[in-house]
C-alpha positions in Angstrom: 26.7 112.0 -5.9 24.8 109.5 -8.0 26.6 109.2 -11.5 24.0 106.8 -12.8 20.5 106.9 -11.5 19.4 104.1 -13.5 22.0 101.8 -12.0 20.7 103.0 -8.6 17.1 102.2 -9.5 18.5 98.8 -10.7 20.0 97.7 -7.4 17.1 98.6 -5.3 14.5 96.6 -7.4 17.0 93.8 -7.2 17.8 94.3 -3.3 13.2 94.4 -3.2 13.1 91.2 -5.4 15.7 89.4 -3.1 13.9 90.5 -0.1 10.3 89.5 -1.1 11.7 86.3 -2.5 13.4 85.6 0.9 10.0 86.4 2.5 8.1 84.1 0.7 10.8 81.5 1.3 10.3 82.0 5.1 6.7 81.8 4.8 6.7 78.5 3.1 8.9 77.2 5.4 6.6 78.4 8.3 3.6 77.2 6.6 5.2 73.8 6.0 5.7 73.2 9.8 1.8 73.9 10.6 -0.8 70.8 10.1 -3.1 71.6 7.6 -6.7 70.7 7.8 -7.9 70.4 4.1 -11.6 69.8 3.0 -12.5 67.4 0.6 -8.8 65.9 0.4 -8.0 68.6 -2.0 -4.9 70.7 -1.4 -6.6 74.5 -1.6 -4.3 77.1 -2.5 -4.4 79.4 0.8 -3.7 82.9 0.8 -0.6 84.6 2.6 -2.7 86.2 5.4 -4.8 82.9 5.8 -1.5 80.9 6.0 -0.1 83.1 9.0 -3.3 83.2 10.9 -3.5 79.3 10.4 0.3 79.2 11.9 -0.5 81.8 14.8 -3.7 79.9 15.4 -1.7 76.6 15.7 1.2 78.2 18.0 -1.6 79.4 20.2 -3.0 75.9 20.7 0.6 74.7 21.3 0.7 77.0 24.0 -2.5 76.4 25.4 -1.8 72.6 25.4 1.6 72.9 27.0 0.0 74.9 29.7 -2.5 72.0 30.6 0.4 69.8 30.3 2.5 71.7 32.9 -0.5 71.7 35.1 -1.1 68.1 34.9 2.4 67.6 35.7 2.3 69.8 38.5 -0.9 68.2 39.8 0.5 64.6 39.4 3.8 65.8 41.4 1.5 68.1 43.5 0.5 65.1 45.4 3.8 64.7 47.0 4.3 68.5 47.4 1.1 68.7 49.2 1.9 65.7 51.4 4.9 67.6 52.6 3.3 71.0 53.0 3.2 72.1 56.8 0.3 73.5 58.2 0.1 75.8 61.1 -0.1 73.4 63.9 3.1 71.9 62.8 1.9 68.5 61.5 1.8 67.7 57.9 -1.0 67.5 55.6 -1.7 64.1 54.6 0.9 62.9 57.0 0.8 59.6 58.1 3.7 58.6 60.2 5.1 55.2 59.6 4.4 52.4 61.8 6.0 49.2 61.9 5.5 45.7 63.5 7.8 42.9 63.5 6.8 39.2 64.6 9.2 36.7 65.5 8.2 33.0 65.1 11.1 30.7 65.5 13.8 31.4 62.7 10.8 33.3 60.6 10.4 37.1 60.9 7.5 38.7 59.8 8.2 42.7 59.1 4.8 44.9 58.4 5.1 48.1 57.3 2.4 51.0 57.2 3.2 54.0 55.4 1.4 56.9 53.6 2.2 57.1 49.9 4.5 59.6 50.9 7.0 57.0 52.4 7.6 54.8 49.8 11.1 54.6 49.9 11.2 53.0 53.4 10.1 49.6 52.2 13.6 49.6 50.4 15.4 50.7 53.1 13.7 48.1 55.5 14.7 45.3 52.7 18.4 47.0 52.8 18.6 46.5 56.7 17.1 43.2 56.8 19.9 42.3 54.3 22.8 43.9 56.1 21.4 42.1 59.0 21.8 38.3 57.3 18.1 37.8 56.8 17.0 36.1 53.9 14.0 37.5 52.2 11.5 34.7 51.2 8.4 37.0 50.2 7.7 40.7 50.2 4.2 42.2 49.2 2.5 45.4 49.5 -1.4 46.6 49.2 -2.6 50.0 48.7 -5.8 51.4 50.3 -6.2 54.7 49.7 -3.4 56.7 50.7 -2.0 53.9 53.1 0.1 51.2 51.7 0.9 48.1 54.0 4.3 46.5 53.4 4.6 42.7 54.3 7.9 41.4 54.2 8.8 37.8 55.3 12.3 36.6 56.3 14.3 34.0 57.5 16.7 34.9 60.0 19.8 32.7 60.2 21.3 31.2 63.1 23.8 33.6 63.5 20.9 36.2 63.5 19.0 34.6 66.0 18.7 36.0 69.5 20.8 39.2 69.2 20.3 39.6 65.4 16.4 39.5 65.6 16.7 42.0 68.5 19.3 44.1 66.4 17.0 43.9 63.1 14.2 45.2 65.9 16.3 48.1 66.9 17.3 49.4 63.9 14.0 49.0 62.2 12.3 50.8 64.7 15.3 53.6 64.9 14.9 54.2 61.4 11.1 54.2 61.7 11.0 57.0 64.3 14.0 59.0 62.3 12.0 59.0 59.0 8.7 60.2 60.7 10.5 62.9 62.9 9.2 61.1 65.9 
């Protein structure tokens, strides 16, 4: 079926030359993406097998680095997950049920919220409840001691919130804390 064997041979040579040129371009692109460590500041000609080895080693280093970063992320996020992990007795490891103390002196209201690191959201919710009940926040601070957070909120209760309002604040905050801790 071959009418001109010479033409067929030329076509195969052209196809092979194009394939080699394409592979050369791909190797060059790969090599350009890999950071190089040159000695003495001179660009050394690196053989193709050495380029491929360097690229493979670089990819392996990136994979190892990625795994370490994933482990680090999981460890950092695991603090929260471990503190919520249940044990056999139904209690939670590292679980510290939140506690709240409310002291009223005249128009001043001091709220002391003691939580574990896993109950940070409670501070914001306590502030929200105080605002909803008409209390004016004068000062708010916190201190962390190991895995316990002490939040102190000083507020001024307006005339409309005095009496029943302070009692309402007390009831809402106690209910919120008991609901959040599952007590």
